[in-house]
C-alpha positions in Angstrom: 47.0 268.0 88.4 50.1 267.4 90.2 49.8 264.3 92.5 50.7 265.8 96.1 52.9 262.9 97.6 53.3 262.2 101.2 56.5 264.1 102.6 59.2 261.7 103.6 61.0 262.4 106.8 64.0 263.4 104.9 61.8 266.4 103.0 60.2 267.4 106.2 63.9 267.7 108.0 65.0 269.5 104.8 62.1 272.1 105.4 62.4 272.5 109.1 66.3 273.1 108.6 65.6 275.8 106.2 62.8 277.7 108.4 64.3 277.1 111.7 68.2 276.2 111.5 68.6 275.6 115.4 66.2 272.8 115.4 68.2 270.3 113.2 70.7 269.4 116.3 67.9 268.2 117.9 65.6 264.7 117.3 62.1 265.8 118.1 58.8 263.8 118.0 56.1 264.6 115.5 55.2 268.0 116.5 57.2 270.4 118.5 55.7 272.9 121.0 58.2 274.8 122.5 62.2 275.7 121.1 63.6 277.5 123.4 66.9 279.2 122.5 68.2 281.1 125.1 69.9 284.0 122.8 66.5 285.2 122.9 65.7 285.1 126.8 64.5 282.8 129.0 61.3 281.6 127.1 59.0 281.1 129.9 61.6 279.2 131.9 61.3 280.7 135.8 62.2 279.9 139.3 60.5 277.1 141.0 58.5 278.4 143.9 56.4 277.1 146.4 52.7 277.7 147.5 52.0 280.3 150.1 48.6 281.6 151.8 46.0 283.9 150.3 47.5 286.9 152.3 50.7 286.4 150.2 53.0 285.5 153.4 56.3 284.3 151.6 57.1 282.9 155.3 54.3 280.0 154.8 56.1 278.8 151.7 57.6 275.1 152.3 61.3 275.5 153.7 62.7 273.2 151.2 61.6 275.5 148.1 62.2 279.0 150.0 65.9 279.7 148.9 65.7 278.3 145.5 68.0 280.5 142.9 66.1 281.6 139.5 67.6 281.0 136.2 69.8 283.5 134.8 70.9 284.5 131.2 74.5 283.8 131.2 77.5 284.1 128.3 79.2 281.4 130.5 82.2 283.9 131.5 85.5 282.7 133.4 88.1 284.4 134.9 90.8 282.8 132.8 89.3 283.0 129.1 86.4 285.3 129.5 83.3 284.7 127.4 83.2 281.3 126.6 79.7 281.4 125.1 77.3 278.6 124.3 76.8 275.8 121.4 75.0 278.1 119.3 75.6 282.1 119.7 76.4 283.5 123.2 73.8 283.1 125.7 73.0 279.6 127.6 70.6 279.5 130.6 72.5 279.2 133.9 71.5 277.6 137.2 73.8 278.8 140.1 73.4 277.1 143.8 74.6 279.1 146.8 78.1 278.1 148.5 76.1 275.7 150.8 76.0 272.4 151.2 72.5 271.0 150.2 71.5 274.2 148.3 69.4 273.7 145.2 69.0 276.2 142.4 65.8 275.5 139.6 64.4 276.3 136.4 60.6 275.3 135.3 58.8 275.4 132.2 55.0 275.6 132.9 52.6 274.0 130.3 49.4 271.8 130.2 48.7 269.0 128.0 45.8 269.0 125.4 46.2 265.2 124.9 47.9 262.5 126.5 51.0 260.7 124.7 54.6 260.7 124.2 56.4 263.8 125.3 60.1 264.6 124.8 62.4 267.0 126.1 65.9 267.5 124.3 69.1 270.0 125.6 72.2 270.5 125.3 74.0 271.0 128.5 77.1 271.6 130.6 77.8 271.5 134.4 80.9 272.9 136.4 81.5 273.6 140.4 82.9 277.2 140.9 86.4 278.0 140.0 88.3 278.8 142.9 91.1 278.3 145.2 89.9 275.3 147.7 90.5 275.6 151.5 90.9 272.3 153.4 87.5 271.7 154.7 85.6 271.8 151.1 88.8 270.1 149.2 88.1 266.4 148.3 90.7 263.8 148.9 92.4 263.8 145.3 95.2 266.4 144.2 95.4 267.8 141.0 97.8 265.7 139.2 97.7 267.8 136.1 94.4 266.1 134.4 92.1 265.5 137.1 90.8 268.5 139.1 89.6 268.3 142.4 86.4 270.6 141.6 85.1 267.8 139.7 83.9 266.1 142.9 82.7 269.1 144.4 79.6 269.1 142.0 76.6 267.2 143.5 73.7 266.2 141.2 71.5 267.7 138.5 67.9 266.6 138.0 65.4 266.1 135.1 62.1 266.8 136.3 58.2 266.7 135.5 55.0 267.6 137.0 51.8 266.2 135.6 48.4 265.7 136.3 45.4 264.1 134.2 43.3 263.5 137.4 46.1 261.5 139.1 49.2 263.8 139.9 52.8 262.2 139.4 56.3 263.3 138.6 58.6 261.6 135.9 62.5 262.3 137.3 65.7 261.3 136.3 68.9 262.5 138.4 72.5 262.3 137.6 74.5 261.7 141.0 78.0 262.9 140.2 79.0 262.6 144.1 77.6 261.4 147.1 76.7 263.9 149.9 80.2 262.9 150.9 81.9 264.0 147.5 82.4 260.4 146.8 82.3 260.3 142.7 79.0 257.9 142.0 78.4 258.9 138.1 74.9 257.3 138.0 71.5 258.1 136.8 68.7 257.8 139.4 65.0 258.1 139.7 62.9 258.7 143.1 60.7 255.5 144.4 58.2 258.2 146.3 56.5 261.3 145.5 57.8 264.7 146.1 56.5 266.3 149.2 53.8 269.1 148.5 52.7 271.9 150.2 49.4 270.5 150.6 50.9 267.7 152.6 52.9 269.8 154.5 49.7 272.0 155.5 47.7 268.7 156.2 50.8 267.9 158.8 51.9 264.7 156.7 55.5 266.1 156.2 57.9 268.5 157.9 61.2 269.2 156.0 64.0 271.8 156.5 65.6 274.6 154.3 68.2 272.3 152.7 66.6 269.1 152.4 66.0 267.5 148.7 63.0 268.9 147.6 62.1 266.0 145.2 62.8 263.2 147.5 64.3 264.0 151.0 65.4 260.5 152.3 68.3 259.4 150.3 67.2 256.1 150.6 64.2 257.0 148.4 66.5 257.0 145.5 67.4 254.2 143.5 69.9 253.8 140.5 68.8 252.7 137.2 72.1 252.6 135.4 75.8 252.0 135.3 78.2 254.8 136.2 78.5 257.0 132.9 81.5 259.4 133.1 80.6 262.6 131.4 83.1 265.2 130.0 84.3 267.3 132.8 87.5 268.2 130.8 90.2 268.8 133.6 89.3 272.5 135.2 86.1 274.5 135.8 86.3 276.6 133.1 86.4 274.4 130.2 83.1 273.6 129.1 81.9 270.9 126.7 78.3 270.3 125.9 76.6 267.1 126.2 73.1 266.1 124.4 70.1 264.9 126.0 67.0 263.5 125.0 64.3 262.1 127.7 61.2 260.6 126.6 58.1 259.5 128.7 54.6 258.8 128.0 51.7 260.7 129.4 49.1 258.1 127.9 50.8 255.5 130.3 52.4 257.3 132.9 55.6 255.7 132.5 58.9 256.1 131.6 60.2 255.7 128.2 63.9 256.0 127.4 67.1 258.7 128.3 69.8 259.6 126.0 72.9 261.2 127.4 75.3 261.9 124.4 76.0 258.0 122.9 74.4 256.0 125.6 70.8 255.5 125.5 69.1 253.7 128.7 65.6 251.5 128.3 63.9 253.3 131.3 60.4 251.7 130.9 61.3 249.4 134.0 62.0 252.7 136.2 58.6 253.0 138.3 56.5 256.2 138.4 55.3 257.0 142.0 51.6 258.5 141.8 49.8 260.6 144.2 46.9 258.9 146.0 45.4 262.5 146.7 43.8 264.6 144.1 45.1 268.0 143.4 41.7 269.5 142.3 43.5 272.7 140.3 46.2 271.3 138.1 44.1 269.4 135.5 46.2 268.7 132.5 49.6 269.9 134.3 52.5 269.3 132.3 55.5 271.1 133.4 59.3 270.4 132.8 62.1 271.6 135.3 66.1 271.3 135.7 67.7 271.8 139.0 71.1 271.6 140.2 72.0 270.5 143.7 75.3 270.8 145.4 76.8 268.6 148.0 79.7 270.8 149.4 80.1 274.4 150.3 81.1 275.3 147.0 78.5 276.8 144.2 77.6 274.5 141.7 76.5 275.5 137.8 74.3 273.5 135.4 74.1 275.5 131.9 71.6 274.7 129.3 72.3 275.8 125.6 68.6 275.3 124.4 65.9 272.8 125.1 63.2 271.8 122.9 60.0 270.1 123.9 58.0 267.9 121.5 55.3 265.5 121.6 53.9 262.9 119.5 50.0 263.3 119.8 
């Protein structure tokens, strides 16, 4: 009788490569629960919308969530090069803001957690501001010098977020702040120090925000950097796409951050606090949601593209 030895990691990787070649560009935990290749659709990534009343009146939705734009399938078309395409194949998921300072676009993936433990989100992404001639009111102070393009400082921020509830609700969030709201380069990773405002808190009269307020943490003082500046590859003009690798891990058993990897830099985020809600949210037991968002800090459309995403768990 043949002795069936425990498969080695290399053997398992080879088997996965043969069964699903697109997975090998990731570094997942032991169990994959979602591999979203946007060449075949949005795979359950949808617009994040706020809550509204039992009569279905959308006017009762939280103002800061009332005009989020939905994700789209995009072949990354540009006026000068035509169809750019994604890392693998033609299509990526695109998030696009309106050309209004403070506007946000989102995409959320809704799951639940059967067990508590380590969770990891991986993706390939790129970001751009709109390719267009700049009028004086939107132009940043720098001018084109044959290499640097002013549109780089017209991109605001993009955010990785989660929404979880194991009896206590909390969010794990990381934001790349490309610029301040005044279009001054920042390039650091931030996390909020407060919980995200909810529809229940608004209904109870505890919060009141406007349409263009930051839905994750409206007060800029409630965001704290956890990294030194990290320059990403913008590549000179808004129509040149270079894809970046992202790996983000947290632990739902301890409700803590673990680490964030962006290209060749890995941040230990175990010291980054995760704010907890003090109130209970009765209908959210086992919630395990992930979202991407992009926010413009100028009257110029901002874009975040996700080539593919993989969610894995160590349970």
